[in-house]
Backbone of each chain as ProteinMPNN parsed JSONL, in Angstrom:
{"seq_chain_A": "MNTRILLFAGLRERLNKSEVQLDLPQGTKVCEILPILFGEEAAKLTRCTLFAINQNYVTPETELHDGDELTLIPPVAGG", "coords_chain_A": {"N_chain_A": [[2.223, -35.162, -55.073], [3.37, -31.799, -53.738], [4.821, -29.744, -55.199], [6.771, -26.176, -54.605], [7.242, -23.539, -57.096], [9.75, -21.352, -58.056], [10.303, -18.196, -59.88], [12.423, -16.446, -61.627], [14.306, -13.261, -63.34], [14.0, -13.398, -66.535], [12.821, -15.072, -66.919], [10.608, -15.175, -65.332], [9.047, -12.973, -66.285], [8.703, -14.322, -68.543], [6.335, -15.684, -68.035], [4.51, -14.175, -66.465], [4.532, -14.685, -63.213], [6.078, -14.709, -60.594], [6.279, -16.565, -58.874], [5.303, -20.835, -58.79], [2.184, -22.789, -57.961], [3.043, -26.799, -58.121], [1.241, -29.728, -58.786], [2.866, -32.525, -58.442], [3.454, -35.726, -60.125], [5.185, -38.564, -58.518], [8.892, -38.774, -57.914], [9.275, -37.373, -60.45], [11.229, -35.35, -62.422], [13.408, -33.002, -61.902], [14.212, -31.821, -64.557], [11.926, -31.985, -65.917], [10.027, -29.888, -65.759], [10.601, -27.282, -66.967], [9.247, -28.268, -69.9], [6.778, -28.888, -68.88], [6.21, -25.697, -67.849], [7.128, -24.182, -70.117], [6.311, -24.848, -72.392], [6.423, -25.419, -75.609], [8.772, -23.678, -76.02], [10.51, -24.969, -74.388], [12.826, -26.445, -74.941], [14.86, -24.599, -75.963], [15.206, -23.51, -73.562], [16.088, -25.16, -71.419], [18.771, -25.494, -72.481], [20.087, -23.073, -71.142], [19.399, -22.835, -68.882], [19.724, -23.154, -65.431], [19.26, -25.261, -61.919], [17.891, -25.242, -58.55], [17.529, -27.062, -55.701], [15.492, -26.052, -52.834], [17.581, -23.603, -52.136], [20.25, -24.81, -52.884], [22.494, -25.917, -55.45], [20.697, -28.201, -58.407], [21.511, -30.869, -60.457], [19.995, -31.352, -63.837], [19.092, -34.066, -63.62], [17.852, -34.699, -60.993], [15.697, -35.685, -58.743], [12.835, -34.761, -57.618], [10.987, -34.121, -54.292], [8.126, -34.236, -52.206], [7.025, -30.74, -51.346], [10.115, -29.849, -51.678], [11.097, -27.082, -52.679], [11.435, -25.519, -55.902], [13.751, -23.776, -57.516], [13.96, -21.552, -61.037], [17.05, -21.076, -62.914], [17.787, -18.796, -64.81], [20.519, -17.574, -67.266], [23.08, -16.724, -64.553], [23.988, -13.021, -63.388], [25.542, -11.502, -61.839], [26.899, -8.128, -60.229]], "CA_chain_A": [[3.817, -34.444, -54.461], [3.118, -30.348, -53.58], [6.048, -28.769, -55.276], [6.978, -24.437, -55.103], [8.738, -22.888, -57.957], [10.376, -20.02, -57.92], [11.09, -17.806, -61.123], [13.47, -15.017, -61.647], [14.023, -12.021, -64.422], [13.151, -13.875, -67.745], [11.85, -16.554, -66.688], [9.458, -14.39, -64.835], [8.92, -11.988, -67.352], [7.775, -15.091, -69.627], [5.189, -16.579, -67.656], [4.125, -13.25, -65.502], [4.701, -15.16, -62.115], [6.979, -15.57, -59.922], [5.715, -17.795, -57.876], [3.886, -21.38, -59.343], [2.421, -24.388, -57.567], [2.949, -27.435, -59.001], [1.066, -31.053, -57.659], [3.721, -33.786, -59.794], [4.074, -37.732, -59.946], [6.645, -39.437, -57.594], [9.929, -39.655, -58.978], [9.587, -35.968, -61.077], [12.558, -35.177, -61.734], [14.323, -31.292, -62.593], [14.353, -31.413, -65.989], [11.158, -32.276, -66.349], [9.7, -28.482, -65.692], [10.316, -26.722, -68.671], [8.487, -28.277, -70.964], [5.299, -28.38, -68.508], [5.284, -24.091, -67.395], [6.457, -22.872, -70.952], [5.821, -25.807, -73.571], [7.339, -25.803, -76.638], [9.717, -23.157, -75.41], [11.561, -25.866, -73.271], [14.1, -27.343, -75.712], [15.491, -23.44, -76.43], [15.371, -22.649, -72.103], [17.224, -26.226, -71.434], [20.548, -25.09, -72.544], [20.766, -22.067, -70.781], [19.247, -22.936, -67.007], [20.826, -24.258, -64.0], [18.057, -25.596, -61.45], [17.707, -25.36, -57.335], [16.167, -27.122, -54.365], [15.825, -25.417, -51.067], [18.471, -22.649, -52.446], [20.929, -25.321, -53.156], [22.344, -26.394, -57.102], [21.393, -29.463, -58.728], [21.754, -31.633, -61.453], [18.609, -31.664, -64.123], [18.252, -35.27, -63.421], [17.86, -35.016, -59.291], [14.535, -36.327, -58.414], [11.348, -33.511, -56.886], [10.162, -34.8, -53.072], [7.222, -33.031, -51.682], [7.498, -29.868, -50.286], [11.046, -29.096, -52.759], [11.119, -25.564, -53.391], [12.353, -25.61, -56.89], [14.512, -22.587, -58.308], [14.754, -22.01, -62.198], [18.028, -20.043, -62.421], [18.201, -18.134, -66.011], [21.947, -17.282, -67.018], [23.286, -15.058, -63.772], [25.126, -11.542, -64.407], [25.942, -10.318, -60.854], [28.486, -7.85, -60.708]], "C_chain_A": [[2.937, -32.399, -54.776], [4.414, -29.768, -54.448], [5.645, -27.137, -55.583], [8.019, -24.392, -56.199], [8.566, -21.757, -58.262], [10.849, -19.97, -59.197], [11.478, -16.578, -61.303], [13.791, -14.597, -63.23], [13.315, -12.721, -65.266], [12.094, -14.302, -67.982], [10.28, -16.091, -66.055], [8.856, -13.842, -65.415], [7.653, -13.262, -68.09], [6.302, -16.018, -68.969], [3.791, -15.24, -66.947], [4.176, -13.378, -64.453], [5.712, -15.435, -61.828], [6.863, -16.24, -59.242], [4.867, -19.102, -58.569], [3.446, -22.56, -58.283], [2.166, -25.924, -57.912], [2.122, -29.181, -57.913], [1.698, -32.045, -59.128], [3.113, -34.981, -59.647], [5.26, -37.652, -59.329], [7.492, -39.547, -58.792], [10.153, -38.434, -60.133], [10.858, -35.815, -61.447], [12.463, -33.148, -62.703], [13.867, -30.646, -63.864], [13.301, -31.352, -66.943], [10.127, -30.977, -66.313], [9.38, -27.864, -66.51], [9.364, -27.151, -69.471], [6.802, -27.733, -70.019], [5.003, -26.429, -68.557], [5.736, -23.675, -68.886], [7.027, -23.719, -72.454], [7.061, -25.581, -74.59], [9.316, -24.681, -76.988], [10.848, -23.827, -75.116], [12.572, -25.893, -73.885], [15.103, -26.084, -75.624], [16.441, -22.786, -74.539], [16.283, -23.785, -71.167], [18.575, -26.417, -71.132], [20.532, -24.658, -71.984], [20.083, -21.745, -68.879], [19.659, -23.696, -66.246], [19.43, -23.957, -63.025], [18.586, -25.715, -59.412], [16.977, -25.799, -56.413], [17.196, -26.756, -53.261], [16.77, -24.717, -51.224], [19.914, -23.418, -52.704], [21.418, -25.533, -54.719], [22.437, -27.696, -57.368], [21.241, -29.687, -60.116], [20.588, -31.88, -62.277], [18.405, -32.676, -63.984], [17.669, -35.835, -61.998], [15.845, -34.839, -59.302], [13.58, -35.112, -57.215], [11.168, -34.672, -55.481], [9.108, -33.733, -52.742], [7.403, -32.333, -50.659], [8.892, -29.264, -51.187], [10.359, -27.994, -53.233], [12.015, -25.29, -54.689], [13.042, -24.366, -57.155], [14.336, -22.65, -59.962], [15.281, -20.822, -62.248], [18.548, -19.905, -63.941], [19.494, -17.388, -65.858], [22.306, -15.823, -65.644], [24.04, -13.873, -64.306], [25.15, -11.029, -63.269], [26.908, -9.27, -61.267], [28.419, -6.314, -61.374]], "O_chain_A": [[2.235, -31.994, -55.703], [5.035, -29.084, -53.636], [4.755, -26.735, -56.331], [9.134, -24.907, -56.285], [7.551, -21.181, -58.652], [11.478, -20.853, -59.78], [10.711, -15.641, -61.083], [13.6, -15.361, -64.176], [12.108, -12.846, -65.056], [11.072, -14.186, -68.658], [9.172, -16.574, -66.292], [7.672, -14.104, -65.202], [6.424, -13.225, -68.165], [5.538, -16.799, -69.535], [2.569, -15.387, -66.964], [3.908, -12.3, -63.923], [6.421, -16.227, -62.448], [7.962, -16.67, -58.892], [3.756, -18.773, -58.986], [4.343, -23.24, -57.785], [0.983, -26.259, -57.972], [2.412, -29.551, -56.775], [1.252, -32.211, -60.263], [2.137, -35.076, -58.903], [6.175, -36.857, -59.542], [7.308, -39.988, -59.927], [11.214, -38.503, -60.754], [11.695, -36.222, -60.641], [11.821, -32.536, -63.556], [13.393, -29.548, -64.157], [13.33, -30.977, -68.116], [9.192, -31.2, -67.082], [8.234, -27.71, -66.933], [8.527, -26.309, -69.796], [6.033, -26.8, -70.252], [4.021, -25.889, -69.067], [4.98, -22.81, -69.328], [7.85, -23.339, -73.287], [8.273, -25.579, -74.374], [10.334, -24.846, -77.66], [11.98, -23.472, -75.445], [13.488, -25.262, -73.356], [16.228, -26.38, -75.223], [17.466, -22.148, -74.296], [17.073, -23.38, -70.314], [19.256, -26.99, -70.281], [21.114, -25.349, -71.148], [20.269, -20.845, -68.061], [19.939, -24.88, -66.431], [18.7, -22.971, -63.125], [19.637, -26.286, -59.123], [15.914, -25.253, -56.117], [18.37, -26.864, -52.906], [17.446, -24.95, -50.222], [20.861, -22.633, -52.746], [20.467, -25.236, -55.443], [23.373, -28.433, -57.055], [20.879, -28.802, -60.891], [19.835, -32.671, -61.708], [17.198, -32.821, -64.174], [17.187, -36.951, -61.803], [15.09, -34.008, -59.805], [13.953, -34.864, -56.068], [11.216, -35.889, -55.659], [9.252, -32.537, -52.994], [7.741, -32.672, -49.525], [8.765, -28.067, -51.441], [9.363, -27.923, -53.953], [13.174, -24.89, -54.571], [12.262, -23.611, -56.575], [14.543, -23.778, -60.408], [14.733, -19.768, -61.927], [19.46, -20.608, -64.376], [19.778, -16.733, -64.855], [22.013, -14.627, -65.661], [24.582, -13.782, -65.407], [24.765, -9.861, -63.319], [27.599, -9.326, -62.284], [29.437, -5.795, -61.832]]}, "seq_chain_B": "MNQIVITKEPICIVRLMEELSQHDCCGALVWFAGIVRNENDGKPVNQIYYECYEPMAKKELEKIVQEARQKWPIHQINITHHVGALPVGSVSLIVIATAPHRKEAFDAVQYVVDELKKRVPIWKKETYESGQEEWLH", "coords_chain_B": {"N_chain_B": [[36.516, -12.58, -40.146], [32.919, -11.793, -42.062], [31.581, -10.166, -43.902], [28.166, -10.246, -45.555], [26.398, -8.195, -47.76], [23.119, -7.533, -49.309], [21.499, -5.346, -50.886], [19.165, -2.281, -51.377], [20.028, 0.19, -50.745], [22.016, 3.319, -51.812], [25.484, 2.267, -52.117], [28.139, 3.43, -50.028], [31.174, 4.126, -50.515], [33.437, 4.657, -48.526], [31.907, 4.546, -46.376], [31.695, 1.668, -45.59], [34.832, 1.375, -45.992], [35.189, 2.31, -43.182], [33.72, 1.227, -41.551], [35.113, -1.26, -41.425], [36.537, -3.973, -39.931], [39.384, -3.001, -38.041], [43.133, -5.032, -38.034], [45.933, -5.421, -36.633], [47.307, -7.34, -37.608], [47.357, -7.343, -40.632], [48.454, -6.226, -43.538], [47.643, -5.698, -46.116], [44.674, -4.274, -47.701], [42.499, -4.718, -49.586], [40.442, -3.819, -52.393], [37.426, -4.156, -54.876], [35.102, -1.882, -56.995], [31.955, -2.33, -58.888], [30.861, -1.184, -61.242], [28.496, 0.881, -62.872], [28.352, 0.992, -66.457], [28.205, 2.237, -69.399], [27.675, 1.549, -71.644], [27.32, -1.838, -73.241], [28.413, -4.265, -75.949], [28.823, -2.522, -78.179], [25.95, -1.037, -77.45], [24.007, 2.313, -76.74], [24.087, 2.301, -73.143], [21.537, 2.978, -70.429], [20.422, 2.689, -68.239], [20.895, -0.249, -65.75], [19.256, -2.878, -64.0], [19.021, -4.169, -61.149], [18.028, -8.006, -60.443], [17.803, -10.008, -57.744], [17.817, -13.754, -55.756], [17.821, -13.751, -52.996], [17.999, -14.757, -50.293], [18.811, -17.309, -51.188], [21.382, -16.425, -52.866], [22.931, -15.082, -50.47], [23.735, -17.53, -49.514], [24.435, -19.066, -50.88], [27.27, -17.18, -51.741], [28.001, -17.266, -48.795], [29.404, -19.131, -48.641], [31.707, -19.112, -51.199], [32.978, -17.478, -49.672], [34.167, -18.844, -48.093], [35.5, -20.716, -49.5], [37.646, -19.172, -50.401], [38.489, -18.649, -48.06], [40.053, -20.751, -47.249], [41.727, -21.151, -49.474], [43.584, -18.686, -48.866], [44.785, -16.894, -46.271], [42.714, -14.813, -45.153], [41.841, -12.068, -43.062], [39.504, -9.706, -43.272], [36.137, -9.938, -44.646], [34.085, -8.448, -47.484], [31.231, -8.626, -48.789], [29.255, -6.754, -50.726], [26.291, -6.158, -52.449], [24.207, -4.327, -54.773], [20.813, -4.232, -55.716], [18.132, -3.97, -57.236], [17.379, -0.459, -59.172], [19.542, 1.01, -61.434], [21.34, 3.757, -62.442], [23.689, 5.294, -64.731], [27.48, 5.19, -63.752], [26.614, 4.495, -61.651], [27.438, 2.533, -58.276], [27.604, -0.595, -58.395], [28.555, -3.108, -57.183], [30.139, -3.999, -54.451], [33.882, -5.7, -53.372], [35.534, -6.06, -50.514], [38.566, -7.247, -48.888], [41.133, -7.914, -46.6], [44.314, -8.8, -45.847], [47.254, -10.464, -44.44], [49.549, -9.921, -46.095], [49.691, -8.643, -49.709], [49.17, -9.651, -51.747], [47.882, -12.027, -51.313], [45.258, -10.357, -50.659], [44.59, -9.21, -53.265], [44.366, -11.698, -54.997], [42.295, -13.523, -53.611], [39.81, -11.521, -53.637], [39.552, -11.226, -56.97], [38.948, -13.938, -57.144], [36.608, -13.79, -55.862], [35.237, -12.282, -56.745], [34.855, -13.233, -59.771], [34.14, -15.091, -59.223], [31.717, -15.492, -57.898], [29.759, -13.717, -60.048], [29.415, -16.031, -61.395], [27.901, -17.895, -60.066], [26.409, -16.857, -58.371], [23.084, -16.272, -57.785], [21.943, -13.767, -59.099], [20.578, -11.072, -61.37], [20.701, -9.335, -64.162], [18.633, -6.928, -65.96], [19.534, -4.481, -68.401], [18.652, -1.61, -69.654], [18.624, 0.225, -73.033], [19.549, 2.953, -74.416], [17.835, 3.693, -76.668], [15.485, 2.768, -75.556], [14.853, 0.269, -75.537], [15.056, -2.944, -74.018], [16.806, -5.907, -71.84], [17.648, -8.895, -70.926], [20.566, -9.95, -69.164], [23.051, -12.189, -70.374]], "CA_chain_B": [[34.841, -12.209, -40.569], [32.829, -11.999, -43.341], [30.054, -9.232, -43.94], [27.553, -10.429, -46.905], [25.151, -7.034, -47.959], [22.338, -7.308, -50.516], [20.989, -3.898, -50.43], [18.678, -0.89, -52.172], [20.347, 1.649, -50.66], [23.013, 3.129, -52.581], [26.293, 1.694, -51.865], [29.174, 4.183, -50.5], [32.385, 2.778, -50.168], [34.111, 4.826, -47.994], [31.305, 3.966, -45.269], [32.486, 0.442, -45.684], [36.448, 1.153, -45.249], [34.887, 2.665, -41.483], [33.12, -0.086, -41.079], [35.693, -3.061, -41.31], [37.552, -4.635, -38.382], [41.527, -2.848, -37.769], [43.536, -5.854, -37.275], [47.45, -4.984, -36.772], [48.236, -8.271, -38.653], [46.379, -7.182, -41.546], [49.331, -4.978, -44.299], [47.089, -5.06, -47.229], [42.833, -3.958, -48.189], [41.792, -4.536, -51.509], [38.857, -3.686, -52.904], [36.876, -3.918, -55.693], [34.048, -2.025, -56.973], [31.377, -2.581, -60.079], [30.091, 0.426, -62.066], [27.417, 0.44, -64.299], [29.335, 1.065, -67.891], [27.344, 3.539, -70.538], [27.59, 0.675, -73.313], [27.457, -2.78, -73.489], [28.029, -4.757, -77.505], [28.196, -1.126, -78.974], [24.955, -0.328, -77.506], [24.919, 2.964, -75.237], [23.145, 2.177, -71.7], [20.772, 3.915, -69.984], [20.716, 2.07, -66.795], [20.735, -1.637, -65.1], [17.985, -3.414, -63.044], [19.389, -5.795, -60.816], [17.393, -8.991, -59.448], [18.167, -10.978, -56.316], [17.283, -14.465, -54.798], [18.398, -13.154, -51.741], [18.168, -16.27, -49.527], [20.209, -18.373, -51.815], [22.606, -15.427, -53.353], [23.897, -15.058, -49.641], [24.246, -18.684, -49.186], [26.478, -18.947, -52.221], [28.503, -16.158, -51.666], [29.163, -17.94, -47.709], [30.21, -20.582, -49.769], [32.376, -18.532, -51.803], [34.113, -16.598, -49.173], [34.821, -19.9, -47.218], [36.118, -21.453, -50.443], [38.502, -18.479, -50.796], [39.38, -18.546, -47.203], [41.145, -22.408, -47.826], [42.763, -21.01, -50.436], [44.38, -17.712, -48.283], [44.743, -15.839, -45.327], [42.275, -13.986, -45.583], [41.035, -11.581, -42.38], [38.116, -9.904, -43.624], [35.808, -10.242, -45.994], [33.011, -7.85, -47.325], [30.651, -8.038, -50.419], [27.891, -5.864, -50.84], [25.661, -6.138, -54.229], [22.566, -3.431, -54.881], [19.657, -4.351, -56.274], [17.211, -2.659, -58.297], [17.435, 0.08, -60.913], [20.554, 1.878, -60.997], [22.091, 4.929, -64.045], [25.258, 5.159, -65.448], [27.863, 5.725, -62.91], [26.703, 4.372, -60.139], [28.239, 1.421, -57.738], [26.064, -1.825, -57.729], [29.337, -4.508, -56.303], [32.257, -4.077, -53.543], [34.2, -6.515, -52.178], [36.876, -6.053, -49.736], [39.453, -8.274, -48.542], [42.169, -7.748, -45.622], [44.882, -9.518, -45.276], [48.622, -10.103, -43.633], [50.223, -9.577, -47.177], [48.951, -7.838, -50.404], [48.982, -10.775, -52.944], [46.383, -12.728, -50.979], [44.174, -9.989, -50.645], [44.381, -8.819, -54.157], [43.501, -12.95, -55.417], [40.7, -13.892, -52.754], [38.783, -10.134, -54.122], [39.355, -11.805, -57.651], [38.104, -15.162, -56.642], [35.103, -14.073, -54.923], [34.376, -11.795, -58.419], [34.589, -14.178, -60.213], [32.832, -16.75, -58.557], [29.948, -14.187, -57.613], [29.619, -13.388, -61.651], [29.49, -17.38, -62.231], [27.333, -18.778, -59.973], [24.998, -16.175, -57.508], [21.642, -15.978, -58.833], [22.114, -12.089, -59.267], [20.313, -10.998, -62.821], [20.598, -7.928, -64.479], [18.374, -6.264, -67.476], [20.383, -3.143, -69.309], [18.08, -0.136, -70.438], [19.309, 1.43, -73.519], [18.83, 4.443, -74.66], [16.521, 3.365, -77.561], [14.043, 2.168, -75.126], [14.64, -1.337, -75.189], [15.37, -3.057, -72.555], [17.082, -6.708, -71.857], [18.126, -9.408, -70.068], [21.863, -10.131, -70.245], [23.348, -13.442, -70.485]], "C_chain_B": [[34.324, -11.499, -41.719], [31.53, -11.245, -42.969], [29.105, -9.049, -45.699], [26.352, -9.168, -46.459], [24.183, -7.109, -48.884], [21.594, -6.121, -50.082], [19.898, -3.438, -51.333], [18.906, 0.516, -51.736], [21.654, 1.847, -51.422], [24.139, 3.004, -51.741], [27.761, 2.795, -51.286], [30.526, 3.255, -49.709], [33.108, 3.2, -48.95], [33.636, 4.423, -46.265], [31.618, 2.803, -45.098], [33.946, 0.087, -45.482], [35.982, 1.772, -43.793], [34.611, 2.011, -41.063], [33.797, -1.343, -40.722], [36.612, -2.927, -40.18], [39.381, -4.272, -38.758], [41.768, -4.137, -37.408], [45.054, -5.542, -37.557], [48.197, -5.983, -37.748], [48.297, -7.916, -40.115], [47.869, -5.79, -42.372], [48.201, -5.086, -45.378], [45.284, -4.75, -47.006], [43.37, -3.378, -49.198], [40.615, -4.435, -51.847], [38.414, -3.346, -54.346], [35.438, -3.443, -55.879], [33.445, -1.854, -58.602], [30.826, -1.537, -60.425], [29.282, 0.05, -63.103], [27.722, 1.092, -65.589], [27.563, 1.796, -68.622], [27.019, 2.958, -72.226], [27.705, -0.518, -73.03], [27.144, -3.811, -74.654], [27.522, -3.321, -78.672], [26.9, -0.712, -78.716], [24.804, 0.077, -76.068], [23.294, 2.476, -74.15], [22.636, 2.734, -70.82], [21.214, 3.706, -68.061], [20.712, 0.17, -66.62], [19.415, -2.114, -64.126], [18.892, -5.077, -62.519], [18.321, -6.331, -59.934], [18.19, -9.979, -58.915], [17.791, -12.398, -55.373], [17.727, -14.748, -53.541], [18.697, -14.064, -50.291], [19.81, -17.467, -50.01], [21.199, -17.834, -52.382], [23.451, -15.458, -52.034], [24.485, -16.29, -49.471], [25.148, -19.162, -49.984], [27.312, -18.228, -52.024], [28.915, -16.098, -50.334], [30.189, -18.752, -48.2], [32.011, -20.175, -50.674], [33.235, -18.394, -51.397], [34.892, -18.009, -48.302], [35.618, -20.971, -48.098], [37.907, -20.829, -50.905], [39.038, -18.235, -49.63], [40.28, -19.798, -46.655], [42.105, -22.142, -48.659], [44.078, -19.889, -50.162], [43.925, -17.01, -47.113], [44.307, -14.97, -44.828], [41.848, -13.365, -43.865], [39.6, -11.561, -42.402], [37.658, -10.036, -44.859], [34.377, -9.443, -46.184], [32.251, -8.08, -48.053], [29.477, -7.088, -49.715], [27.432, -5.402, -52.232], [24.218, -5.33, -53.791], [22.037, -4.135, -55.479], [18.807, -3.427, -56.613], [18.18, -1.212, -59.182], [18.928, 1.219, -60.349], [21.088, 3.078, -62.838], [23.369, 4.472, -63.926], [25.999, 5.56, -63.848], [28.165, 4.763, -61.555], [27.581, 2.542, -59.435], [27.398, 0.353, -57.617], [27.19, -2.932, -57.083], [29.933, -3.25, -55.519], [32.379, -4.558, -52.883], [35.38, -6.024, -51.915], [36.969, -7.201, -48.93], [40.646, -7.879, -48.232], [42.66, -8.544, -45.421], [46.604, -9.443, -44.966], [49.229, -9.428, -45.079], [49.339, -8.797, -49.231], [47.919, -8.822, -51.729], [47.825, -11.462, -52.799], [44.956, -11.818, -51.232], [43.646, -9.754, -52.226], [43.473, -10.699, -55.108], [42.722, -13.372, -54.627], [39.781, -12.354, -53.586], [38.713, -10.91, -55.897], [38.541, -13.144, -57.688], [36.803, -15.034, -56.347], [34.219, -13.2, -56.213], [34.046, -12.345, -59.204], [33.732, -15.324, -60.663], [30.889, -16.086, -58.169], [29.528, -14.209, -59.507], [29.389, -14.94, -62.398], [28.53, -18.415, -61.751], [26.316, -18.465, -58.854], [23.751, -15.881, -58.27], [21.139, -14.509, -58.654], [21.824, -12.176, -60.742], [20.465, -9.531, -63.184], [20.188, -7.453, -65.834], [19.305, -4.667, -67.592], [18.607, -2.72, -69.926], [18.843, 0.541, -71.252], [18.452, 2.608, -74.188], [18.454, 4.668, -76.043], [15.782, 3.007, -76.74], [13.828, 0.798, -74.22], [15.738, -1.582, -73.756], [15.994, -4.846, -72.903], [18.253, -7.564, -70.894], [19.529, -10.43, -70.028], [22.136, -11.561, -69.754], [24.878, -13.717, -69.832]], "O_chain_B": [[35.027, -10.709, -42.35], [30.698, -11.518, -42.103], [29.251, -8.223, -46.599], [25.68, -9.085, -45.431], [24.622, -6.339, -49.739], [21.131, -6.011, -48.947], [19.622, -4.273, -52.194], [18.365, 1.569, -52.073], [22.368, 0.885, -51.703], [24.038, 3.521, -50.629], [28.549, 2.994, -52.21], [30.72, 2.348, -48.899], [33.475, 2.284, -48.214], [34.361, 4.146, -45.309], [32.025, 2.767, -43.937], [34.366, -0.974, -45.02], [36.94, 1.528, -43.06], [35.081, 1.805, -39.944], [33.359, -2.244, -40.005], [37.227, -1.971, -39.708], [40.237, -4.898, -39.384], [40.987, -4.666, -36.617], [45.388, -5.412, -38.735], [49.198, -5.766, -38.431], [49.302, -8.215, -40.761], [48.137, -4.722, -41.822], [47.731, -3.949, -45.394], [44.79, -5.145, -45.95], [44.066, -2.443, -49.594], [39.761, -5.2, -51.399], [38.923, -2.409, -54.962], [34.524, -4.052, -55.323], [34.166, -1.381, -59.48], [30.181, -0.953, -59.554], [29.37, -0.839, -63.951], [26.997, 2.083, -65.675], [26.37, 1.751, -68.323], [26.545, 3.404, -73.272], [28.567, -0.508, -72.151], [26.021, -4.314, -74.684], [26.593, -3.12, -79.455], [26.426, 0.008, -79.595], [25.005, -0.494, -74.997], [22.086, 2.389, -74.369], [23.511, 3.201, -70.09], [21.882, 4.256, -67.186], [20.476, -0.511, -67.618], [18.714, -1.235, -63.624], [19.189, -6.181, -62.977], [17.76, -5.713, -59.03], [19.057, -10.647, -59.48], [17.459, -12.153, -54.213], [17.972, -15.871, -53.1], [19.587, -13.867, -49.464], [20.864, -17.962, -49.611], [22.146, -18.602, -52.551], [24.624, -15.8, -52.18], [25.7, -16.314, -49.275], [26.304, -19.556, -49.825], [28.432, -18.722, -52.155], [29.843, -15.337, -50.062], [31.409, -18.896, -48.113], [33.06, -20.819, -50.675], [34.307, -18.742, -51.893], [36.082, -18.019, -47.989], [36.253, -21.901, -47.602], [38.875, -21.418, -51.386], [40.098, -17.613, -49.697], [41.085, -19.704, -45.728], [43.189, -22.726, -48.675], [45.155, -19.921, -50.758], [42.776, -16.582, -47.004], [44.96, -14.213, -44.11], [41.452, -14.322, -43.201], [38.754, -12.373, -42.028], [38.302, -10.195, -45.896], [33.514, -9.606, -45.321], [32.546, -7.073, -48.697], [29.066, -6.877, -48.574], [27.965, -4.563, -52.959], [23.432, -5.574, -52.876], [22.767, -4.975, -56.006], [18.804, -2.24, -56.288], [19.333, -1.177, -59.612], [19.157, 1.872, -59.331], [21.017, 2.791, -64.033], [23.929, 3.593, -63.269], [25.352, 6.08, -62.938], [29.127, 4.442, -60.856], [28.123, 1.687, -60.134], [26.495, 0.353, -56.779], [26.627, -3.756, -56.363], [30.117, -2.068, -55.812], [31.738, -4.541, -51.832], [36.188, -5.613, -52.748], [36.098, -7.916, -48.434], [41.4, -7.489, -49.124], [42.051, -9.428, -44.819], [47.198, -8.404, -45.254], [49.34, -8.203, -45.018], [48.114, -8.704, -49.316], [46.811, -8.774, -52.264], [46.94, -11.604, -53.644], [43.918, -12.228, -51.753], [42.482, -10.036, -52.507], [42.357, -10.758, -55.625], [41.98, -13.986, -55.394], [38.851, -12.808, -54.253], [37.542, -11.212, -56.128], [37.491, -13.23, -58.325], [35.954, -15.912, -56.499], [33.046, -13.349, -56.553], [32.897, -12.172, -59.612], [33.147, -15.958, -61.541], [29.672, -16.269, -58.224], [28.799, -15.137, -59.857], [29.227, -15.089, -63.609], [28.22, -19.431, -62.374], [25.544, -19.304, -58.39], [23.665, -15.247, -59.322], [20.069, -14.2, -58.13], [22.429, -12.977, -61.454], [20.31, -8.65, -62.338], [20.978, -7.463, -66.777], [19.556, -3.968, -66.61], [17.736, -3.423, -70.438], [19.662, 1.348, -70.814], [17.281, 2.947, -74.359], [18.717, 5.74, -76.588], [14.794, 2.726, -77.419], [13.264, 0.398, -73.202], [16.539, -0.998, -73.027], [15.766, -5.251, -74.043], [19.279, -7.151, -70.355], [19.603, -11.466, -70.689], [21.498, -12.044, -68.819], [25.357, -14.851, -69.836]]}, "name": "protein", "num_of_chains": 2, "seq": "MNTRILLFAGLRERLNKSEVQLDLPQGTKVCEILPILFGEEAAKLTRCTLFAINQNYVTPETELHDGDELTLIPPVAGGMNQIVITKEPICIVRLMEELSQHDCCGALVWFAGIVRNENDGKPVNQIYYECYEPMAKKELEKIVQEARQKWPIHQINITHHVGALPVGSVSLIVIATAPHRKEAFDAVQYVVDELKKRVPIWKKETYESGQEEWLH"}
């Protein structure tokens, strides 16, 4: 299952990438992505990261589907 | 009518006012400007860098505007947000609402700004006088 993951702000800087493609097993949940990308740091990041699939906010328990675009959203601060 | 703009260009309040569609039913025009402040948490700030996931930010702003329109009889809403680096004193955000009466225009602008800060995927990184940089939470 092919998933495109978009990274912004502090998360983009941590990986030094704005986008990652992952081949994931069927049924992978959104919340499982942070440990894959950030290892031990994931526990800390989970508390303050929101998720969007195809530009709509979703809960961490949402399952990904083939072709989804997942955006990892660190704390926003517009204005 | 809604106008939602994400821009790298300097924001000119006067030009935004001129572009508003006039309507005789509107007795109120309220605007809010966000300005880059020279300190945060006691640390002197030199500039703020704004980053945005533009397609989602525009969708989320459209949702916020629709919510505001369900709550108040707004004629026009204009939201303009800057992306990129801005020095202290620069305009980062303008929200304008026109309505028949002032209360609904004030309330709508307040609602849009509050929700924007909670949900719209825009991030800011401050650069301090010390040279340190920090993404705001």
